[in-house]
C-alpha positions, -999 to +999 in steps of 0.1 A: -240+049+039-228+052+074-192+053+084-160+064+066-147+047+035-111+035+029-099+024-005-071-001-001-051-013-031-034-047-028-060-058-003-058-095-011-029-103+012-002-090+036-003-054+047-034-046+025-055-074+040-044-067+075-052-030+071-087-038+057-094-060+087-083-034+112-102-005+096-133-027+093-130-036+129-131+001+137-162+007+117-148+018+083-163+006+050-138-009+026-131-007-011-107-035-016-088-038-049-065-065-063-060-089-091-072-120-073-110-117-074-116-148-053-096-135-024-114-101-026-148-118-024-136-139+006-124-107+023-157-091+017-176-120+033-153-122+063-154-084+070-191-079+065-199-109+087-175-100+115-179-062+116-212-053+100-196-028+076-199-028+038-171-040+014-169-032-023-145-055-041-128-043-073-107-067-093-083-051-118-046-047-126-033-013-114-005-015-140-031-010-167-042+026-168-074+022-188-085-008-167-078+011-135-097+042-146-127+020-158-128+000-126-127+030-102-153+049-123-176+020-121-181+027-083-215+039-074-216+076-064-219+069-027-187+049-028-167+077-043-167+097-010-134+081-002-120+093+031-087+074+029-068+061-001-042+036+011-018+030-018-004-003-008-001-024-039+035-030-051+063-054-047+098-064-057+109-087-085+142-104-084+173-098-063+201-097-089+229-073-094+220-045-118+240-059-147+223-093-143+187-081-136+161-086-163+144-056-179+111-073-174+116-074-136+127-038-136+096-027-157+073-047-134+086-028-103+082+006-120+047-003-131+034-018-099+050+005-073+049+039-091+028+039-122-001+020-106-001+043-076-003+073-100-031+057-121-053+051-089-046+084-073-053+105-104-089+092-103-095+093-065-080+126-059-105+143-081-133+130-058-114+143-028-109+177-043-146+181-049-152+173-012-122+194+000-114+165+023-096+132+024-063+115+031-038+096+010-013+073+026+013+060+001+032+029+012+068+034+004+095+014+022+127+015+042+141+011+006+126+046+000+150+059+026+182+038+022+196+019-007+209-017-004+229-040-026+210-055-055+180-033-046+187-008-075+154-004-092+132-013-063+150+013-041+147+038-069+110+034-073+104+036-036+125+067-034+103+080-062+072+072-042+086+092-013+093+122-035+060+119-052+043+119-018+060+152-009+051+167-042+014+157-038+013+171-003+025+205-016+000+206-044-030+192-024-026+214+006-049+241-010-077+214-012-075+203+025-062+169+016-036+151+038-008+132+021+015+109+040+040+081+034+044+050+054+077+031+051+077-004+065+109-022+075+113-060+074+078-073+073+069-109+066+044-111+038+042-126+003+068-099-006+098-122-006+079-151-023+072-128-052+107-114-052+121-150-054+096-161-081+077-184-058+107-200-041+092-202-006+124-217+009+145-187-003+118-163+009+118-179+043+155-174+047+150-136+046+132-137+079+151-166+096+164-157+131+149-122+130+119-110+151+105-091+120+074-070+117+040-084+109+014-070+085-007-063+116+021-040+129+020-019+097-018-019+098-017-004+133+007+023+120-017+031+092-047+033+115-028+056+138-020+079+109-056+079+097-072+084+131-054+116+141-075+147+146-083+167+115-056+193+122-028+166+124-010+150+095+017+124+101+036+133+070+061+104+070+066+073+092+094+048+091+087+016+110+115-008+118+114-040+139+132-037+172+158-062+158+166-039+128+188-009+125+188-005+087+177-023+055+203-051+059+213-046+095+196-072+119+202-090+150+187-124+159 
């Protein structure tokens, strides 16, 4: 197989889909993962037709460790030479004060943002260690830098992702593997629709009057990190919109 391989989790929408499009445009082959198989198949068809690269869709739920391991280990040998693991899958559930938040929402955020990232990386990193090469970009968040009201568990898990990234970088240095974190600011995706349980009107209010970031903006940041010379590792990148100075500080 010619060209590099990027494994992108959460590739069915938002930042994941935009990143898949940009990397494919630049000649990378894509392993796209997500729960919505129909969207993955549609993504494959679009990218292969538009860019002449190869796409391998893998549909599974990253919150289930055994399903994750089985899906990844089903990859043919040539697809295991992953050059970039883009750990993007995640999300927020609910926006309630801690005392009022549901335990189910809290557990979902821990499972998707932290445990799922660990399950995927544990498999892929073994392949990278064999090759003594590769890069891991973990998508954290501005919430991994600064807390905000009613963010409690989401902020906590994104802080954990940032800490985990640093720990992985220390441990994987000996194997020649780059490890980075990418922390998006206010980016309009399905994020708020999920957070507000499908309430699109409530989700839209989050972005009203603010020139927010787009998924394509974050994809550009990811590609910049992945396309540096081999001796360069962008360890940590926080990306805000021009109209943003903090998690809840905006101007119209």
